[in-house]
Residue, then its C-alpha position, 0 to 999 in steps of 0.5 A: m347386430e351380428a354385422d357389428w360383432v363380425a366387424g369388431r371381431r375382424a378389427q380385433m384379429m387385425e390388431e392382434t396380427r399387427a401386434r404379433l408381427i411387431q413383436a416378432a420384428r422388434q425381437a429380430f431387429a434388436t438381436k440381428g439387425f434390420a438387414a439380417s432379419s428375413m421376412d420369412d423368419l419374421t412371419a414364421a416367428a409370429g406364426l403368420t404368412r408373408g401375406a399378412l406382413y404385406h397386408n398390414f405393413g406393405d413391406k419390411k420397411g413399413l414394419l420397421q416404421a411400426v416398430v420404431d413408432r412403438i418404441d418411440a411411444e414407450m420412450a415418450a411415456r418414460l420421459a414424461v415420468v422423468g419430467e414429472r419428478a422434477e422440482s420445476p417445469w424447466q428442470g423437468l424439460l432438461d431432465e427429459y432431454r438428459a434421459y433421452i440421450e442416456m437411452a442411446v446406450e440401451p441396446e434395443i433403442q440403440r440398434i433399432v431407433l438410432l442406427d437402423g432407423p435412420a439408415v432405412l427410414g431417413d433423417p430422424s428429425t423428419w419423423p412424426s414423433q420428432n415433429a410432435c416432440l418439437a411442437e410439445t417442446t415449443r409449447r412448454i418453452r413458450a409457457l416457461v417464458a410467459e411465466g418468467a421461469i426462463p428469460p425471453v427467447d423465441p420458443e420455436a428456435a429454442a425448441r429446435l436447438l434443444n431437439g436437434a442437440s439431443l437427437h444428434a447427441a443420441l445418434w453420436v452415442a449410439a454410433s460410438d465405439a465407446p458409447e459410455a464414454t461418449l455419453a458422458k461427454a455428450l451429457d456434459a456438453f448438452r447440460r452447458l448448452a441448455e443451461g445457457l437458456a436459463i441465464g439469458 
């Protein structure tokens, strides 16, 4: 019984340590960027040692991955709420993609997920969160075709094109010298492309 309590307490402490490091890194990466954030500053802000960072994340790159994963999960939750408010499943899907592209002008998402993330972690289309999104979109499009809500189309092909277009639109907006103006262009073009699927 005592061993179970000790194990549970140890797991809780490890989770608290991870959460403190992720929060400190998230704040630093958002304000200074990944490259300018030193591991010593990150661990000091969290009140922990560099050893705690190595033990939990391997290195600063591993910590960035954890921060990106956390923000990705929050983005997914926000997008789900957007989709649920729509008048139809198809409109919900399009609204979610639109909201995703719009998030590219939010400073934290812009800097951590869309600028530093790809530069350090590689092609975002290979990230687990993107693969999960692709699988979910494929499932939803398959259901929409089966219900006759949109004309017949290969679900995976349509999902890959929608995901790719929205991701690259968000990357374009984030890297732009005039993000708001670029966002307007990206949203208009994406809407025209996506609505074509409903016409057949």
